[in-house]
MARLO-654023 format. One record per residue: x negated, y, z of N, C-alpha, C, O in turn. Coordinates in steps of 0.1 Angstrom, whole numbers. Atoms other than C-alpha are relative to their C-alpha. Layout:
N
n_px;n_py;n_pz;ca_px;ca_py;ca_pz;c_px;c_py;c_pz;o_px;o_py;o_pz
X;Y;Z;X;Y;Z;X;Y;Z;X;Y;Z $
...
***
This chain:
207
n_px;n_py;n_pz;ca_px;ca_py;ca_pz;c_px;c_py;c_pz;o_px;o_py;o_pz
-4;-12;-6;-1068;1039;936;14;4;-3;18;16;-1 $
-14;-3;4;-1032;1037;923;9;2;12;18;10;12 $
-8;-1;-12;-1018;1033;958;10;-12;1;18;-12;10 $
-10;11;0;-1000;1000;951;-1;-8;13;9;-12;19 $
2;7;-12;-1015;982;981;5;7;12;11;2;21 $
-5;-9;-11;-1007;1011;1004;15;0;0;21;-1;11 $
-15;1;0;-971;1010;992;5;-13;5;15;-13;13 $
-4;13;-5;-968;973;998;-1;-1;15;8;-6;21 $
2;0;-14;-982;977;1033;10;8;7;15;5;18 $
-10;-8;-7;-958;1005;1041;13;-6;0;21;-5;10 $
-13;7;1;-928;985;1029;1;-11;10;11;-15;15 $
1;11;-9;-940;957;1051;-1;4;15;-2;-4;24 $
1;-5;-14;-944;979;1082;-14;-1;5;-17;1;17 $
14;2;-5;-982;973;1083;-7;14;1;-16;16;9 $
5;-14;0;-989;1010;1076;11;10;2;23;7;-3 $
-11;-10;-3;-969;1040;1088;1;10;-12;-8;13;-18 $
-2;-10;11;-953;1063;1063;-4;14;5;-1;18;16 $
3;-13;-3;-967;1098;1062;12;10;-3;14;20;3 $
-12;-7;4;-936;1111;1044;9;-9;-8;5;-20;-12 $
-9;8;9;-906;1099;1024;9;-9;8;8;-11;21 $
-9;9;-7;-879;1074;1032;1;-13;-9;-1;-13;-21 $
-3;13;6;-871;1037;1024;14;-3;1;20;-1;12 $
-14;4;0;-837;1026;1014;1;-15;-3;-5;-19;-14 $
0;14;2;-830;989;1017;15;-5;2;21;-3;12 $
-14;4;1;-796;974;1007;9;12;3;20;10;10 $
-9;-12;-1;-782;1009;1006;-1;8;13;6;18;15 $
2;-6;-13;-793;1018;1042;-14;5;2;-24;-1;-3 $
14;-5;-3;-822;1039;1054;-7;-11;9;-1;-16;19 $
7;11;-6;-849;1015;1066;-14;5;3;-21;11;-5 $
13;-4;-3;-881;1023;1085;-6;-11;9;-5;-11;21 $
6;11;-7;-900;991;1095;-11;4;10;-20;12;6 $
9;-4;-11;-918;995;1128;-13;-8;0;-24;-4;5 $
12;9;0;-942;966;1122;4;-12;-10;15;-13;-14 $
-3;12;8;-945;934;1101;10;-9;6;18;-15;-1 $
-10;9;-7;-925;915;1127;14;6;-3;23;-2;-6 $
-13;-6;3;-897;940;1122;4;-2;-15;16;-5;-17 $
-3;3;14;-899;936;1084;4;-14;-2;14;-17;-10 $
-4;14;1;-898;898;1087;14;-2;5;21;-10;-1 $
-13;2;-5;-867;900;1108;11;5;-10;22;0;-10 $
-10;-5;10;-850;920;1080;-2;-8;-13;5;-4;-23 $
1;8;12;-861;894;1054;-10;5;-10;-9;2;-22 $
10;-5;8;-890;913;1040;-14;-7;3;-19;-6;14 $
12;8;-2;-921;891;1035;-11;6;-10;-8;11;-21 $
10;-6;9;-955;901;1020;-12;-10;-1;-16;-16;8 $
12;7;2;-984;882;1004;-11;11;-3;-10;18;-13 $
10;-11;1;-1015;904;1008;-10;-3;-12;-11;-14;-16 $
10;0;11;-1041;912;981;-12;-8;4;-18;-15;-4 $
12;6;-5;-1069;898;1003;4;-12;8;6;-11;21 $
-4;11;-8;-1059;863;1013;-10;-5;10;-6;-10;21 $
10;4;-10;-1092;856;1030;0;8;12;-2;3;23 $
0;-9;-12;-1089;886;1053;13;0;7;14;-1;19 $
-14;-2;-6;-1051;887;1058;8;-12;1;19;-12;7 $
-9;11;0;-1038;853;1052;-5;-13;5;3;-22;10 $
6;13;-4;-1062;825;1060;-7;0;13;-16;9;15 $
7;1;-13;-1073;815;1095;-10;-12;-1;-6;-22;-6 $
11;10;1;-1106;796;1097;4;-13;7;8;-13;18 $
-2;14;-6;-1101;758;1102;14;-3;4;17;-12;11 $
-14;3;-2;-1063;761;1103;5;-9;-10;2;-8;-22 $
-6;9;9;-1044;733;1087;11;7;-9;16;18;-5 $
-11;-5;8;-1019;738;1059;13;1;8;20;11;8 $
-12;0;-8;-991;729;1083;1;12;10;11;18;11 $
1;-11;-10;-1002;754;1110;2;14;-7;9;22;-2 $
-1;-13;7;-1006;782;1084;14;2;-6;18;14;-5 $
-13;-2;6;-973;776;1067;11;3;11;20;11;9 $
-10;-2;-10;-953;775;1100;-2;13;8;7;17;15 $
3;-11;-9;-970;805;1117;10;11;0;14;16;11 $
-10;-11;-1;-945;832;1106;14;-4;5;22;4;8 $
-14;5;-3;-915;810;1115;0;-10;11;7;-20;11 $
2;9;-11;-924;794;1148;14;-3;7;16;-14;11 $
-13;2;-6;-888;799;1161;8;-10;-8;16;-17;-2 $
-7;9;8;-876;778;1132;-3;-15;3;5;-24;1 $
4;13;-3;-895;748;1144;-3;-3;15;-10;-12;19 $
3;2;-15;-895;752;1182;13;-1;7;24;3;3 $
-11;1;-10;-872;743;1210;-5;4;13;-13;-2;20 $
5;-6;-13;-877;765;1240;-14;4;-2;-17;12;-11 $
14;-4;0;-914;768;1246;-9;-10;-8;-21;-9;-9 $
8;11;6;-924;737;1226;2;0;-15;14;1;-20 $
-1;1;14;-932;733;1189;4;-15;-4;0;-24;3 $
-4;13;5;-916;704;1170;-9;-3;-12;-8;2;-23 $
11;2;10;-946;690;1151;6;-8;-12;1;-7;-23 $
-7;7;12;-923;667;1130;6;10;-9;5;8;-21 $
-6;-10;8;-904;697;1118;-11;8;-8;-9;12;-19 $
11;-8;6;-937;716;1111;-6;-8;-11;-9;-3;-22 $
5;9;11;-950;686;1091;9;0;-12;5;0;-24 $
-10;0;11;-918;685;1071;0;13;-8;1;12;-21 $
0;-13;7;-920;722;1063;-12;0;-10;-11;4;-21 $
12;0;8;-956;718;1051;0;-10;-12;-4;-6;-23 $
-1;9;11;-950;687;1030;10;4;-10;7;2;-22 $
-9;-5;10;-920;703;1014;-6;11;-9;-4;12;-21 $
7;-11;7;-941;733;1005;-10;-5;-10;-11;-1;-21 $
10;7;9;-969;711;991;6;-6;-12;1;-4;-23 $
-7;6;11;-944;693;969;6;10;-9;5;9;-21 $
-7;-11;8;-926;724;958;-10;7;-9;-7;10;-21 $
9;-8;8;-957;743;946;-12;-9;-5;-21;-4;-11 $
10;9;5;-978;712;937;-14;3;5;-23;5;-3 $
13;-3;-6;-1006;720;961;-8;-13;0;-4;-23;4 $
9;11;0;-1036;697;956;-8;0;13;-16;8;15 $
7;1;-13;-1047;686;991;2;-14;4;11;-21;0 $
-1;14;-5;-1054;653;1009;12;-2;8;19;-12;8 $
-12;1;-9;-1026;660;1034;4;14;5;-4;24;3 $
-4;-12;-6;-1007;687;1052;-9;4;12;-8;16;17 $
9;-4;-11;-1034;686;1079;-14;4;-5;-23;8;2 $
13;-5;6;-1062;696;1054;0;15;4;10;22;5 $
2;-14;-3;-1076;730;1063;2;9;-13;-3;4;-23 $
-2;-8;12;-1066;758;1040;-13;5;-6;-14;6;-19 $
12;-5;5;-1101;772;1037;-8;-11;-7;-19;-8;-13 $
7;10;7;-1112;738;1023;6;-2;-14;0;-10;-22 $
-6;2;13;-1089;741;993;-6;9;-11;-13;19;-7 $
5;-9;11;-1097;756;959;8;14;1;18;14;8 $
-6;-13;-1;-1088;793;954;15;0;-5;23;6;2 $
-14;0;6;-1057;785;933;9;-7;10;21;-3;12 $
-8;6;-10;-1044;761;960;2;7;13;12;7;19 $
-1;-9;-12;-1051;785;988;11;10;-3;20;13;5 $
-10;-10;3;-1030;811;969;14;-7;0;24;0;4 $
-13;7;0;-1002;785;964;6;-1;15;18;1;17 $
-4;1;-14;-1001;780;1002;4;14;5;14;15;12 $
-3;-14;-4;-1001;818;1008;14;4;-5;22;10;2 $
-13;-4;5;-971;822;985;11;-10;6;22;-6;9 $
-10;10;-4;-954;789;995;5;2;14;17;-2;17 $
-5;-1;-14;-952;796;1032;11;11;1;19;10;10 $
-10;-10;-1;-931;827;1026;13;-4;-8;23;3;-7 $
-12;5;7;-907;807;1004;8;-11;8;18;-15;4 $
-7;10;-9;-898;783;1033;13;6;4;23;-1;5 $
-13;-7;-4;-872;808;1044;2;11;-10;-7;19;-13 $
-3;-9;11;-855;828;1017;-2;14;3;4;19;13 $
3;-14;-3;-868;863;1015;11;9;-7;15;6;-19 $
-9;-10;7;-844;892;1007;-9;8;-9;-4;12;-20 $
10;-7;8;-875;910;994;-14;-6;2;-18;-6;14 $
13;6;0;-908;894;986;-10;9;-6;-8;13;-18 $
10;-9;5;-938;917;982;-13;-8;-3;-18;-15;6 $
12;8;4;-967;901;963;-11;9;-6;-9;15;-17 $
11;-9;4;-1000;921;960;-10;-9;-7;-17;-17;0 $
9;8;8;-1021;906;932;1;-15;3;-8;-22;7 $
-3;14;-3;-1005;871;936;-8;-10;-9;-9;-21;-5 $
6;9;9;-1023;857;906;-16;1;-1;-22;-6;-9 $
15;-3;1;-1059;869;913;-7;-13;4;-5;-18;15 $
8;11;-3;-1084;841;912;6;-14;-1;1;-23;4 $
-7;13;2;-1060;813;902;0;-4;-15;-1;5;-23 $
0;4;14;-1060;792;871;14;1;-6;24;4;1 $
-13;-2;7;-1032;792;845;11;-9;6;23;-5;6 $
-10;9;-5;-1015;762;861;6;5;13;19;5;15 $
-5;-6;-13;-1012;778;896;8;13;-3;18;15;3 $
-8;-13;4;-1001;811;879;14;-3;-4;23;3;0 $
-13;3;5;-973;794;861;9;-5;12;21;-3;12 $
-8;6;-11;-962;775;893;5;12;9;16;11;14 $
-4;-11;-9;-962;807;914;11;9;-7;20;13;-1 $
-10;-8;8;-943;826;886;13;-7;1;24;0;2 $
-13;8;-1;-917;798;886;7;2;13;19;4;13 $
-6;-1;-13;-911;801;923;5;14;2;16;16;8 $
-5;-14;-1;-908;839;921;13;2;-7;22;8;-2 $
-12;-1;9;-883;836;893;12;-7;7;23;-2;6 $
-10;8;-7;-863;810;913;6;9;11;18;10;13 $
-4;-9;-11;-862;834;943;9;11;-5;20;14;1 $
-8;-11;5;-848;862;922;13;-5;-6;23;2;-4 $
-13;5;5;-822;840;905;9;-4;11;21;-5;8 $
-9;3;-11;-809;832;939;6;12;6;13;12;17 $
-6;-12;-4;-800;868;943;-9;9;9;-4;19;15 $
10;-8;-8;-831;881;961;-9;9;-9;-6;9;-21 $
8;-9;8;-858;905;949;-15;-2;3;-18;-6;14 $
14;1;-2;-895;905;944;-7;12;-7;-3;16;-18 $
8;-11;6;-920;933;938;-14;-5;-1;-20;-9;9 $
14;4;2;-953;923;922;-9;12;-2;-6;20;-11 $
10;-11;1;-982;947;927;-12;-5;-7;-19;-13;-2 $
11;6;8;-1007;940;899;-7;11;-8;0;20;-13 $
7;-8;9;-1034;957;879;-2;-7;-14;-9;-1;-22 $
1;8;13;-1031;931;851;12;1;-8;23;-4;-4 $
-12;-2;8;-1007;940;824;6;-12;-5;18;-13;-7 $
-5;12;5;-1004;905;811;9;-7;11;19;-13;8 $
-8;5;-11;-992;894;846;14;7;1;24;0;3 $
-12;-8;-1;-966;922;846;9;-4;-11;21;-6;-9 $
-9;3;12;-953;914;811;6;-14;2;17;-17;-3 $
-5;14;-2;-950;877;821;11;-1;11;20;-10;10 $
-8;2;-12;-932;882;854;11;10;2;21;7;9 $
-9;-12;-4;-914;916;855;12;2;-8;13;-1;-20 $
-12;-5;7;-879;928;846;-2;15;-1;4;21;-11 $
1;-14;0;-889;964;854;-15;4;3;-21;-3;12 $
14;-3;-2;-923;981;852;-1;15;5;5;24;0 $
3;-13;-6;-935;1010;873;-16;2;0;-23;-6;5 $
14;-3;0;-969;1026;867;-3;11;10;3;22;10 $
4;-9;-10;-985;1043;897;-15;5;-2;-23;-3;-6 $
14;-5;0;-1016;1066;898;-1;10;11;7;19;13 $
2;-9;-12;-1029;1083;929;12;1;9;15;12;14 $
-11;0;-8;-998;1073;947;13;6;-6;24;6;1 $
-12;-6;7;-974;1089;922;5;-9;-11;-3;-16;-18 $
-6;7;11;-950;1072;898;-1;8;-12;5;19;-13 $
2;-7;12;-959;1081;863;9;-6;-11;11;0;-22 $
-8;6;10;-937;1057;844;9;-11;6;4;-18;15 $
-10;9;-6;-906;1037;852;10;-5;-11;17;4;-16 $
-9;5;10;-887;1015;827;2;-15;1;-6;-22;6 $
-3;14;1;-870;982;823;-8;-6;-12;-10;0;-22 $
9;6;10;-892;958;803;7;-2;-13;1;-1;-24 $
-8;2;12;-864;952;778;1;13;-8;4;13;-20 $
-1;-13;7;-866;990;769;-14;6;-3;-14;17;-7 $
13;-5;2;-903;993;766;-9;-11;-7;-4;-21;-10 $
9;10;6;-933;975;751;-14;1;6;-17;10;14 $
14;0;-5;-969;966;759;-7;12;-4;-14;18;5 $
7;-12;5;-982;995;738;5;12;8;-4;21;11 $
-5;-11;-7;-959;1019;756;-6;1;14;-10;12;19 $
6;0;-13;-972;1008;790;-15;3;0;-19;11;9 $
14;-3;1;-1008;1009;780;-3;14;-3;-12;21;3 $
1;-14;4;-1003;1043;765;2;9;13;-6;18;15 $
-2;-7;-12;-989;1056;798;-11;-1;10;-15;9;16 $
12;2;-9;-1017;1041;818;-12;7;-5;-19;13;3 $
12;-7;5;-1043;1056;795;2;15;1;-8;22;4 $
-2;-14;-1;-1027;1090;795;-3;6;14;-10;16;16 $
3;-5;-14;-1028;1094;833;-14;-3;4;-19;4;13 $
14;3;-3;-1062;1078;835;-9;11;-5;-21;11;-2 $
***
């Protein structure tokens, strides 16, 4: 009930703002839809990959290329060679365990499904990557690989916001920590200026 998922969806243009403003790169920004957000370089990995990310019986290649069809098409036709290259590059980059890029995503383990969900948004560099519970249901190996890719994205001058209810995930991945309760920000600090105990205390106080 913190409101973190609602915030991520609003930033991605999936939900409309009831009030308030978004500032992006110093300019007022109001995404009309996810397509509009993607055009501005804002990508999102949803909390519920089964509902919002995975299409039944779709291959890894089809799933990975779906948000970026213009990147692999000429006129009205898709370039299947380019699509395959995108998928194979993603599989190699995130160490996805699959028989091939034509394997269906729903046939993979939970950790490898999540790698595909994250990896497809890393094909084209995001200015802002929104990740809602990106480590949920994955093993420690997948978690480390996803964390590594997020860190690389940030080191390239982009930004990532991780929406998580797991304090260990936050301490492992974040530079700045924000605690939300009922849609309000109750705590905001850079990780270098706070501690695990401070964060837990703030979470406990508002709870």
